[in-house]
C-alpha positions in Angstrom: -31.9 -1.6 6.0 -32.1 1.6 3.7 -28.8 1.7 1.8 -27.7 5.7 1.4 -27.7 6.6 -2.5 -23.8 8.1 -1.5 -22.7 5.5 0.7 -19.4 3.1 0.2 -21.6 -0.1 -1.2 -24.1 1.8 -3.4 -21.4 3.4 -5.0 -19.0 0.4 -5.4 -22.5 -1.5 -7.2 -23.0 1.4 -9.3 -19.5 1.9 -10.6 -19.2 -2.1 -11.4 -22.7 -2.0 -12.9 -21.6 0.9 -14.8 -18.3 -0.7 -16.1 -20.1 -4.0 -17.2 -22.2 -1.8 -18.9 -19.5 0.0 -21.0 -17.8 -3.4 -21.6 -21.2 -4.8 -23.1 -21.8 -1.7 -24.9 -18.2 -1.6 -26.6 -18.8 -5.4 -27.5 -21.8 -4.6 -29.3 -20.4 -2.0 -31.2 -17.8 -4.1 -32.2 -19.4 -7.4 -32.7 -22.5 -5.7 -34.8 -22.2 -2.1 -36.2 -18.4 -2.3 -36.6 -18.1 -6.0 -37.6 -18.9 -6.0 -41.5 -16.1 -2.7 -41.8 -13.8 -4.8 -40.1 -14.3 -7.8 -42.2 -14.2 -5.7 -45.1 -10.7 -4.6 -44.5 -9.3 -7.7 -43.4 -10.2 -9.2 -46.8 -9.1 -6.6 -48.8 -5.9 -6.6 -46.9 -5.6 -10.3 -47.9 -6.8 -9.8 -51.3 -3.9 -7.2 -52.0 -1.5 -9.5 -49.9 -2.3 -12.2 -52.3 -2.1 -10.3 -55.3 1.2 -8.8 -54.3 2.5 -12.8 -54.3 1.1 -13.7 -57.8 2.8 -11.3 -59.3 5.9 -11.9 -57.5 6.1 -15.8 -58.5 3.9 -14.8 -62.5 6.8 -15.4 -64.5 7.7 -18.6 -62.9 7.5 -22.3 -63.9 4.7 -22.8 -61.2 2.6 -19.9 -61.3 -0.4 -21.9 -61.5 0.1 -23.9 -58.5 0.9 -20.7 -56.5 -2.3 -19.2 -58.0 -4.4 -22.3 -56.7 -3.0 -21.9 -53.2 -3.5 -18.0 -53.0 -7.0 -18.7 -54.3 -7.7 -21.5 -52.0 -6.2 -20.0 -48.7 -8.1 -16.7 -49.2 -11.3 -17.5 -51.1 -10.8 -15.4 -53.7 -11.4 -15.1 -57.5 -8.3 -14.9 -59.9 -8.5 -14.3 -63.6 -5.2 -14.0 -65.7 -6.5 -12.7 -69.6 -4.6 -11.2 -72.3 -5.1 -7.2 -73.0 -8.1 -8.1 -75.0 -10.0 -10.1 -72.1 -9.3 -13.7 -73.9 -8.8 -15.9 -70.1 -5.3 -17.2 -69.9 -5.8 -18.7 -66.7 -8.2 -18.4 -63.8 -8.6 -20.1 -60.4 -11.0 -19.9 -57.2 -11.5 -21.6 -54.1 -13.4 -24.6 -55.6 -10.7 -24.6 -58.5 -9.6 -28.2 -57.6 -12.9 -29.8 -57.8 -13.3 -27.5 -61.0 -10.3 -28.7 -62.5 -10.8 -32.5 -62.1 -14.5 -32.3 -63.2 -13.6 -30.5 -66.3 -10.8 -32.8 -67.2 -12.8 -35.5 -67.3 -15.6 -34.1 -69.1 -13.0 -33.1 -72.0 -11.8 -36.6 -72.3 -14.8 -37.7 -73.3 -15.5 -34.8 -76.0 -14.0 -35.2 -79.7 -12.9 -31.5 -78.9 -9.0 -32.1 -77.8 -7.7 -29.1 -79.4 -9.7 -27.0 -76.4 -7.1 -28.3 -73.9 -4.2 -26.1 -73.6 -0.9 -26.0 -71.8 -0.2 -26.3 -68.3 0.1 -22.5 -67.9 -3.1 -22.1 -70.2 -7.0 -22.3 -68.9 -8.4 -25.5 -69.6 -11.6 -24.6 -71.2 -13.8 -22.1 -70.3 -16.1 -23.5 -67.7 -16.2 -20.1 -65.8 -17.5 -16.8 -67.4 -15.6 -13.6 -67.0 -17.0 -11.6 -64.3 -19.5 -9.0 -65.4 -18.2 -5.6 -66.4 -14.6 -7.1 -67.0 -14.7 -5.2 -70.2 -14.9 -1.8 -68.5 -12.5 -2.9 -65.9 -9.4 -3.6 -68.8 -10.4 0.1 -69.9 -10.0 1.5 -66.7 -6.6 -0.4 -66.4 -5.0 0.8 -69.7 -6.3 4.3 -68.8 -4.4 4.1 -65.7 -1.2 3.7 -67.3 -0.2 0.3 -66.1 -0.5 1.4 -62.8 -2.9 -1.0 -60.4 -6.1 -0.3 -60.0 -8.7 -1.4 -56.8 -12.3 -0.5 -56.4 -15.4 -1.9 -54.2 -18.8 -2.0 -54.4 -21.1 -3.1 -51.8 -20.3 -6.6 -52.9 -17.2 -7.4 -54.0 -13.7 -5.9 -53.9 -11.5 -5.7 -57.4 -7.8 -5.3 -57.2 -6.0 -5.4 -61.0 -2.5 -5.0 -62.5 -0.5 -5.8 -65.9 1.9 -9.1 -64.9 4.6 -10.7 -66.9 2.9 -14.2 -67.1 4.7 -17.5 -67.7 4.4 -18.5 -71.3 3.1 -15.5 -72.5 5.1 -12.6 -74.9 3.0 -10.0 -74.0 2.0 -8.0 -71.0 -1.4 -10.6 -69.2 -4.2 -8.6 -66.8 -4.3 -9.9 -63.4 -7.9 -9.7 -62.0 -8.7 -10.6 -58.4 -11.7 -10.2 -56.7 -13.5 -11.1 -53.4 -16.9 -11.1 -51.8 -17.4 -8.4 -48.9 -20.9 -9.2 -48.2 -20.2 -12.8 -46.9 -20.2 -11.9 -42.7 -23.8 -10.2 -43.3 -25.6 -13.6 -42.7 -23.3 -13.5 -39.7 -24.4 -10.5 -37.9 -28.1 -11.2 -37.2 -26.8 -14.8 -35.6 -24.4 -13.2 -33.5 -26.7 -10.2 -32.6 -29.0 -13.0 -31.2 -25.9 -14.8 -29.0 -25.1 -11.2 -27.8 -28.5 -10.3 -26.4 -28.6 -13.6 -24.4 -24.6 -13.2 -23.4 -25.2 -9.9 -22.4 -28.8 -10.3 -20.1 -27.4 -13.5 -18.5 -24.0 -11.6 -17.6 -25.7 -8.7 -16.5 -27.9 -10.4 -14.4 -25.0 -12.3 -12.9 -23.0 -9.2 -12.8 -25.8 -7.5 -10.7 -25.9 -10.3 -8.2 -21.9 -10.8 -7.9 -21.3 -6.8 -7.5 -24.0 -6.2 -4.9 -22.5 -9.4 -3.0 -18.8 -7.4 -3.4 -20.1 -4.4 -2.3 -22.1 -5.8 0.4 -18.5 -8.1 1.7 -16.8 -4.4 1.6 -19.1 -2.2 3.2 -19.2 -4.3 6.3 -15.7 -3.9 7.4 -15.6 -0.5 6.3 -18.4 0.3 8.1 -17.1 -1.3 11.1 -13.6 1.0 10.5 -16.0 4.0 10.3 -17.5 3.2 13.8 -14.1 2.6 15.2 -12.9 5.8 14.2 -15.9 7.5 15.2 -15.3 6.0 18.8 -11.2 6.6 18.9 -10.3 7.4 22.6 -13.9 6.4 24.0 -14.3 3.8 26.9 -16.7 1.9 24.8 -14.4 1.9 21.6 -15.3 -1.2 19.5 -12.0 -3.4 19.1 -13.9 -6.3 17.6 -13.0 -6.7 13.9 -13.0 -9.6 11.7 -9.5 -9.6 10.0 -8.8 -11.8 7.0 -10.7 -10.0 4.5 -8.3 -7.2 3.0 -4.4 -6.9 4.6 -4.7 -3.3 3.7 -8.1 -2.8 6.1 -6.9 -5.1 8.7 -3.5 -3.1 9.1 -6.1 0.4 9.3 -8.1 -1.6 12.0 -4.5 -2.3 13.9 -3.7 1.3 13.6 -7.1 2.8 14.7 -6.7 0.0 18.3 -3.2 1.8 18.5 -4.3 5.4 18.3 -7.0 4.8 20.3 -5.3 3.4 23.4 -2.8 6.3 22.8 -5.9 8.6 23.0 -7.3 6.6 26.0 -4.0 6.6 28.0 -3.2 10.3 27.1 -7.1 11.5 28.3 -6.3 9.4 31.7 -3.0 10.7 32.4 -5.0 14.7 32.0 -7.5 13.4 34.3 -4.9 12.3 36.6 -2.6 15.6 35.9 -5.8 17.2 37.1 -6.9 15.1 40.2 -3.6 14.4 41.7 -1.2 17.3 40.6 -3.3 20.2 41.5 -3.6 19.9 44.8 0.2 20.0 45.2 0.0 23.1 42.6 -2.1 24.6 44.8 -0.1 24.2 48.0 2.9 25.8 47.4 0.7 28.6 45.6 -0.9 29.5 48.5 2.1 29.2 51.0 3.8 31.4 48.3 1.0 33.7 48.5 0.2 33.5 52.3 4.0 34.3 53.3 3.9 37.3 50.8 1.3 38.7 51.9 2.5 38.1 55.7 5.9 39.9 54.8 3.8 42.8 53.0 1.4 43.2 56.1 3.1 42.4 59.2 7.2 41.4 58.8 8.5 44.0 56.4 10.2 45.8 59.3 11.0 42.4 60.9 14.1 41.7 59.3 14.9 38.2 60.7 11.1 37.2 60.1 11.1 39.0 56.9 14.0 36.3 56.1 12.4 33.2 57.6 9.2 34.2 55.1 11.0 35.2 52.3 13.2 31.4 52.7 9.7 29.6 53.2 8.9 31.7 49.4 11.9 30.3 48.3 11.5 26.8 49.2 8.2 26.3 47.8 9.1 27.9 44.7 11.6 25.3 44.2 9.3 22.9 45.1 6.8 24.2 42.6 9.4 24.5 40.0 10.9 20.9 40.4 7.0 19.3 40.1 6.1 21.5 37.2 9.8 20.4 35.6 9.0 16.4 36.5 5.6 16.5 35.1 6.8 18.4 31.9 9.9 15.9 31.6 7.4 12.8 32.0 5.2 13.8 29.5 7.9 14.5 26.8 9.2 10.8 27.5 5.5 9.3 27.1 5.3 11.7 23.7 8.6 11.4 22.2 9.6 7.5 22.8 12.7 7.9 20.2 15.9 6.0 19.9 17.6 8.3 17.2 19.6 10.0 19.8 21.2 6.9 21.2 24.9 6.6 21.4 27.3 4.4 22.7 27.8 5.2 26.3 30.2 4.1 29.7 27.7 3.3 32.1 30.5 3.4 34.8 31.7 6.8 33.8 28.0 7.8 34.0 27.0 6.6 37.1 30.2 7.9 39.2 29.3 11.5 37.7 26.0 11.7 39.1 27.6 10.3 42.3 29.5 12.7 42.4 27.0 15.5 42.2 25.3 14.0 45.0 28.8 14.5 47.3 29.0 17.7 46.1 25.4 18.7 47.1 25.7 17.3 50.3 29.3 17.8 51.3 28.2 20.0 54.1 25.5 16.8 55.5 26.0 13.3 56.7 24.8 11.7 53.5 27.2 9.2 52.5 27.5 7.1 49.0 28.9 3.8 49.3 30.3 3.1 45.5 30.7 -0.3 44.0 30.8 0.3 40.5 32.6 -1.8 37.8 34.5 -0.6 35.1 34.3 -0.8 31.2 30.4 -1.7 31.1 29.2 0.0 27.9 25.1 0.3 26.7 23.4 2.1 23.8 21.3 5.1 25.0 20.2 8.7 25.7 23.4 9.7 28.0 20.7 12.6 29.5 17.7 10.4 30.1 19.7 7.7 31.7 21.6 9.9 34.1 18.4 11.4 35.1 17.0 8.1 35.7 19.8 7.0 38.2 19.7 10.4 39.5 16.1 10.0 40.5 16.6 6.9 41.7 19.6 7.8 44.5 17.4 10.8 45.1 14.4 8.5 46.0 17.0 6.6 48.1 18.4 9.7 50.2 14.5 10.6 50.7 13.6 7.3 52.5 17.1 6.1 54.1 17.5 6.0 57.6 19.2 8.0 59.9 22.4 6.7 58.5 22.0 8.9 55.7 23.6 6.1 53.5 23.4 5.0 50.0 24.7 2.4 48.3 25.0 2.3 44.6 26.3 -0.7 42.5 26.7 -1.2 39.1 27.7 -5.0 37.5 27.5 -7.3 34.9 24.7 -9.8 35.1 24.1 -12.5 32.4 25.2 -10.1 29.7 23.4 -7.4 31.3 24.2 -4.2 32.7 22.4 -3.8 36.4 22.5 -0.7 38.3 21.6 -1.2 41.7 20.8 1.0 44.3 20.0 0.5 48.0 18.7 2.4 50.7 18.3 1.6 54.1 15.0 2.9 55.6 11.6 1.8 56.6 11.2 0.0 53.7 7.9 -0.7 51.6 4.7 -2.9 52.5 4.5 -5.8 50.1 1.1 -4.7 48.8 2.7 -1.3 47.4 5.7 -2.7 45.8 4.0 -3.2 42.5 2.5 0.3 42.9 5.6 2.3 43.3 6.3 2.6 39.9 2.7 4.7 39.3 2.6 8.1 38.2 1.8 10.4 41.8 2.3 7.2 43.7 4.4 8.5 46.6 2.8 11.8 46.8 -0.1 10.0 47.4 0.8 7.5 49.2 4.1 7.2 50.8 3.9 10.5 53.2 5.0 13.3 50.3 8.6 12.5 50.6 8.8 13.5 46.8 8.3 16.1 44.6 5.7 15.3 42.7 5.4 11.4 42.4 6.6 11.4 39.3 10.4 10.0 39.6 10.2 6.6 39.6 7.5 7.0 36.7 10.0 8.7 35.0 12.9 6.3 35.9 10.3 3.7 34.4 9.5 5.5 31.6 12.9 6.1 30.7 14.0 2.1 31.0 11.0 1.3 28.9 12.6 3.5 26.3 16.3 1.5 26.3 14.3 -1.7 26.2 15.3 -2.5 29.7 13.5 -3.4 33.0 13.0 -1.7 36.7 11.8 -3.4 39.5 12.3 -3.2 43.5 12.5 -5.5 46.1 12.1 -4.1 50.1 11.6 -5.6 53.5 9.8 -3.6 56.2 12.3 -2.2 58.5 15.6 -3.1 56.7 15.1 -0.4 53.6 14.8 -1.5 49.7 16.6 -2.0 46.7 15.9 -0.8 43.0 17.5 -2.3 39.9 17.8 -0.9 36.1 18.5 -3.4 33.8 19.5 -3.2 30.3 18.7 -5.4 27.6 21.7 -7.4 26.6 21.4 -6.1 23.3 22.5 -2.7 24.2 25.6 -4.2 25.5 28.8 -3.3 23.4 31.4 -6.1 23.7 
C-alpha cells in the first residue's frame, strides 16, 4: 500500500526520526566538539577552588597535609617558593610515592643537611616549571594581585601567601594539565558512531511501528467520520490503544445514530405527514373556491362552507403544532428547567380544562387523584403529556363518553392512569401505539397527526420515567405514566 507524503503515519514517522536526529546531533556536539572546552572550564574551576583552600590554610601548622590532599584530589601541581624562586614545598598527585622514595634515598646519603623541617621541601626531586622566573616577574608587576593564564597545555594560577614557618611572603604556584581529555575524544567519537548508528536503526524501526499503530485507529475513525449518518456506517473499532481515540469513536457512533434518526424522522415526516397536510389544505382551497364561485350570495351555505374552512384550519394548525412540539422534544432533551411539581394539582388542572371544554356535551371525567404526590420535572411538558392521554381517551371511548383519570403511589413511584371504555386495541398493535404517526395510519385517523402518544413517550423519557398501555378488545384501554422513584420528593 502506497503511503501518502502528508499522511498521519508518514508525518509521525518523520517527526520521530527528526527528533532522534536532533538528539544525536546535540550529543555529538557536546561529546566531541565542546568536550574539551567543558573539560578545561571544569579543571580551571577546580584549580581555583584548590588554590583558595591552600590560601585559607597556608598559615596553619598542617598546611603541607592540606596541600598534599588538595593536589591528590584535583590532580594538580603545587609549588611554594620564596620571592627569589627557592622552593619551600612542592606537591603533585604522586606526592605520597615521591615523598616516601625520596626519604629512603636521603637516609642512605652522607648529606643530611639537605633534609629540611616539616614545612620545608624534602630535597629537590622535582624541578621548577619552565618559565617560573617569568611567572615571578609577572606576579610582582601585578602588585601582589593573583594572576592566572593558560596555554594549549596548562593552566597556571599564582598569588602571594603567608606560609607557615616563614617570615616573608611566599609565592603559591598552582597548575594543571588541560590536554588530558584529548586522547579520550577519539575513543568517544568511535563509540558515539556505533551508538548513533544502532540507535538510528532501532529508532527507524520503532518509529515505523509506532506510526503504523497510530495510523490504523486514526484511519478507522476517519472512515467512520466520512460515513456519519449513512446506512453502511462502520461501527467496528478495536478499542484499547488510546483512551482519547476510544472516546472519539463512541462520540462518532452516538452522532451517527442521531443523524440516522434525524434523517429517518425527516423521511417519515415527508412520507406520512404530507398526506395529512395536503388534505386540509385541499379542503380549505376547495371550500374557499366554492364560496367565491357559488355560495357567496347564499348566507347559510356560505356559513357552512366557512365552518369547514375553520375546522380544517384548526386541524392543520394542530398538526403543525404537534410536529413542532415533537421536534422540539427530540432535539432539546434537557433537564435544567426541572422543578418541584405537585402532580396532584397539575392533573386536577388538566381535568378542569377538559370539563370546561366539554361542559355543554356529555363527556365525563371520573377522578381518583391522590393528594400530596410531588415529582421533579418540567410542569408544562408533563401537563401536555397528561392532556394528550386524556384527549386520546376521549377520542376512543364508547358512547358513554366517560374517561377515568387516576393518580396514586405505586412502589414509591408516581403513577398516572387514564382509562377509556372504547373498542380497545388489538394485541398485535399495542407495541406500536407509541410510534410516530401510528394513529393517523392505522387507527382510522382519530388523532390529529398521530404524534400525540409519541409526544407523551418522549416527555416521559425526558423525565426518566416509563409509559405503557394495556387493552382488551371491546372493553377499552388503560394508559400509564410512571415517573421514576428518584423524582419523588418525600
